[in-house]
C-alpha atoms as one frame of an Amber mdcrd trajectory, in Angstrom:
protein
 150.647 132.243  81.422 151.502 133.314  84.939 148.674 134.866  86.830 148.607
 138.559  87.091 147.433 140.798  89.857 143.512 140.986  89.585 143.277 137.679
  87.955 140.352 135.383  89.195 140.740 131.688  89.797 138.874 129.342  87.583
 135.964 128.846  90.014 135.846 132.678  90.470 136.002 132.392  94.258 139.760
 133.846  94.493 141.294 136.955  93.403 145.093 137.491  93.040 146.283 140.571
  94.806 149.677 141.902  95.878 149.397 140.098  99.164 148.504 136.815  97.435
 145.166 134.947  96.707 142.368 136.451  98.565 138.558 135.716  98.651 136.682
 137.313  95.838 133.409 139.232  95.934 131.532 135.965  94.852 132.979 134.118
  97.817 132.144 136.752 100.253 128.620 136.772  98.838 128.428 133.029  99.271
 129.559 133.196 102.946 127.049 135.840 103.640 124.392 133.255 102.124 125.512
 130.657 104.623 128.270 128.622 102.824 130.595 126.872 105.295 134.463 127.591
 105.170 136.912 125.034 105.791 140.732 124.591 105.851 142.305 122.860 103.008
 144.681 120.058 103.977 147.533 121.036 101.490 147.507 124.764 102.459 147.713
 126.920 105.597 145.274 129.421 103.936 141.597 129.498 104.964 139.665 128.248
 101.920 136.205 128.354 100.892 134.229 125.107  99.852 131.448 126.155  97.570
 129.272 124.310  95.193 129.168 125.026  91.604 125.666 125.543  90.146 125.872
 122.002  88.675 126.663 120.543  91.941 123.888 122.334  93.669 121.583 121.173
  90.817 122.660 117.564  91.287 122.275 117.641  95.131 118.771 119.217  94.873
 117.692 116.680  92.175 118.832 113.643  94.199 117.154 114.927  97.400 113.915
 115.473  95.638 113.972 112.232  93.768 114.316 110.465  97.297 111.171 112.530
  98.433 109.231 111.634  95.301 109.961 107.944  95.500 109.136 107.926  99.135
 105.706 109.506  98.532 104.993 107.126  95.833 105.991 104.166  97.954 103.750
 105.514 100.867 100.720 105.719  98.408 101.422 102.256  97.288 101.285 100.840
 100.567  97.915 102.629 101.309  96.687 101.228  98.065  97.457  97.804  98.983
  95.522  98.197 102.325  92.675  99.437 100.221  92.746  96.455  97.721  92.560
  93.858 100.544  90.628  95.169 103.342  87.181  93.753 103.645  85.696  97.097
 104.292  84.694  98.583 101.043  81.096  98.506 102.008  79.018  97.796 105.060
  75.249  97.334 105.409  73.640 100.788 106.087  70.158  98.907 106.882  69.343
  96.881 110.007  69.088  93.263 108.950  65.816  91.401 109.391  67.659  88.386
 111.128  67.896  88.987 114.745  71.241  86.959 114.761  72.787  89.596 112.407
  71.832  92.761 114.304  75.132  92.961 116.251  77.291  91.222 113.629  79.881
  93.285 111.870  79.781  92.671 108.133  82.057  93.916 105.741  82.662  93.310
 101.872  85.836  93.936 100.224  86.627  93.679  96.420  86.834  90.009  96.200
  86.304  88.871  99.772  83.997  89.383 102.690  84.069  89.190 106.616  81.438
  88.372 109.068  82.406  89.027 112.860  79.901  87.522 115.194  81.845  88.140
 118.393  79.428  90.853 119.657  76.318  88.837 118.791  74.215  87.746 121.849
  70.877  86.314 122.703  68.784  83.408 121.615  66.529  83.042 118.642  62.873
  82.732 120.041  61.671  80.600 117.214  64.405  77.856 117.053  65.882  78.119
 120.417  69.355  78.405 118.732  71.878  81.099 120.136  72.063  83.978 117.960
  75.944  83.767 117.832  75.783  80.044 116.685  73.282  81.165 113.792  75.624
  84.049 112.965  78.601  81.797 112.616  76.525  79.182 110.668  75.569  81.786
 108.080  79.125  82.993 107.826  80.432  79.422 107.747  78.131  78.465 105.058
  78.821  81.591 102.958  82.577  80.943 103.053  82.476  77.329 102.453  83.598
  76.301 105.928  80.369  74.459 106.294  78.958  72.445 103.300  75.344  72.123
 102.299  75.696  68.338 102.973  76.817  69.047 106.523  74.048  71.427 107.054
  71.470  68.931 105.916  73.017  66.135 107.970  73.760  67.872 111.366  71.293
  67.680 114.356  71.927  71.223 115.748  73.570  74.425 114.677  75.806  74.370
 117.718  77.261  71.087 116.684  78.305  72.543 113.188  79.753  75.827 114.657
  81.566  74.581 117.848  84.927  74.654 115.952  84.445  77.863 114.044  85.971
  81.259 114.830  83.622  84.245 115.578  85.230  86.076 112.757  85.012  84.290
 109.521  86.334  85.448 105.897  85.804  83.927 102.581  85.818  84.853  98.785
  82.851  86.532  97.331  82.755  83.849  94.465  82.164  81.163  97.148  79.315
  83.091  98.604  77.878  83.244  95.321  78.005  79.639  94.808  76.426  78.920
  98.038  73.594  81.255  97.070  73.188  79.647  93.730  73.120  76.205  95.237
  70.462  76.989  97.729  68.294  79.068  95.526  65.098  77.933  93.728  63.427
  79.369  90.652  61.821  82.398  92.294  62.602  85.923  91.209  64.130  86.766
  94.502  66.626  83.975  94.246  67.592  84.962  90.539  67.943  88.502  91.860
  70.227  87.471  94.747  72.384  85.356  92.311  72.691  88.311  89.793  73.574
  90.815  92.489  76.157  88.605  94.109  77.752  87.927  90.521  77.729  91.485
  89.662  79.644  92.349  92.941  82.178  89.568  92.244  82.682  90.757  88.674
  83.085  94.506  89.831  85.646  93.553  92.456  87.728  91.173  90.255  87.910
  93.960  87.393  88.617  96.563  89.776  91.396  94.489  91.444  93.283  94.101
  88.096  93.137  97.798  87.461  94.550  98.469  90.972  97.200  95.962  90.456
  98.186  97.723  87.161  98.327 100.954  89.171 100.529  99.287  91.768 103.004
  97.963  89.250 103.142 101.298  87.342 103.847 103.205  90.586 106.377 100.606
  91.985 108.286 100.739  88.482 108.237 104.511  88.608 109.731 104.707  92.217
 112.385 102.160  91.220 113.608 103.950  88.010 113.706 107.163  90.030 115.792
 105.811  92.718 118.200 104.014  90.278 118.440 107.262  88.455 120.174 108.731
  91.494 123.163 106.346  91.145 123.282 105.831  87.379 121.851 107.238  84.128
 118.674 105.574  83.167 117.136 105.995  79.834 113.984 108.158  79.730 114.053
 108.439  83.476 112.753 112.054  83.264 109.835 110.873  81.291 108.980 107.943
  83.705 109.365 110.413  86.757 107.062 112.765  85.082 104.246 110.485  83.807
 104.679 107.401  86.083 102.603 108.783  88.903  99.971 109.984  86.261  99.701
 106.606  84.847  99.195 104.949  88.273  96.523 107.506  89.141  94.693 106.847
  85.956  94.640 103.148  86.414  93.422 103.485  90.012  90.865 105.997  89.125
  89.527 103.642  86.283  89.406 100.691  88.812  87.452 102.895  91.251  84.964
 104.036  88.390  84.504 100.582  86.965  83.835  99.048  90.323  81.216 101.809
  91.078  79.549 101.131  87.626  79.598  97.158  87.881  78.566  96.763  91.524
  74.815  96.236  92.108  72.827  99.251  92.603  70.553  99.964  95.590  72.219
  97.009  97.396  71.464  98.557 100.805  75.374  99.245 101.506  77.434 102.237
 102.605  80.900 102.971 101.628  83.402 102.032 104.439  87.120 102.664 105.156
  88.787 100.866 102.335  86.855 102.687  99.812  87.858 106.028 101.101  91.480
 104.940 101.659  91.609 104.040  98.032  90.033 107.392  97.055  92.859 108.989
  99.059  95.492 107.030  97.067  94.003 108.542  93.727  94.172 111.915  95.243
  97.779 111.444  96.268  98.764 110.095  92.892  97.039 112.940  91.165  98.927
 115.447  93.379 102.362 113.775  92.676 101.536 113.981  89.025 100.526 117.741
  89.096 103.636 118.584  90.967 105.656 117.082  88.200 103.825 119.277  85.525
 103.663 122.676  87.529 106.859 122.496  89.632 109.271 125.453  89.120 112.396
 124.543  87.086 114.882 126.540  89.524 115.348 128.723  92.243 118.467 130.705
  91.968 121.321 128.080  91.261 119.218 125.189  92.814 116.977 123.213  90.480
 113.896 121.473  91.915 112.996 117.859  90.918 114.998 117.936  87.628
């Protein structure tokens, strides 16, 4: 059927008049709202390029998927730092040993770090340099100095000459050294139990944090892939993925707090608060997926 005067085009942006096809009221409104006109290559008429509601929905969806995935990736990077920094806790009481007063001691989930670079002075009782004593304690705790070497060396300086001023090692090794050097006293048994509790807490938390990381990474990957091709249940993954990651991370933090030794004279440090921030970010991303508005006009957000 030939078009008649007054007929609209299929997209509704043109109306047929006696002078030919002219912009319809819908196109005029679109121009007023900021739509950009262009000239079609196969026509001398000025034409209007406008997006259908479905196209607007797709563009908005893809943009928000990129933002959502980027936010998850950023949170996962922070989570990795929190998992492996040796600064979950630091001593909040001044040590009794003079050679540890100026040392920086940090405990992570599974490792510790002792920095002796700022330690100065000399031990009045032994005549040994405090820095050497600090490096000796750190080297012994990390396994870089064995008990046999400690028992068969003439001086502490001889043992520590080749050691760095900043020494790190696994908490499990520190527990082994404490157990090897302990006697049957209650103080020694308490020290071993405290160290083993700390090791168990960190190992358990690390497993849960890795589950959180894998869940978040899989969520971000599925969301990005869904931009380019259909992925089964991608909407469900997008909606619940960050929630699952947040739950695993929260469980890791709670279990670590429960299992770690109580009243052990330590204070929370940067890695602890960084991990807490990750949990807040995961929770915020999950909340946005549940409370977000479905659409604004013809533009649909997230979905």
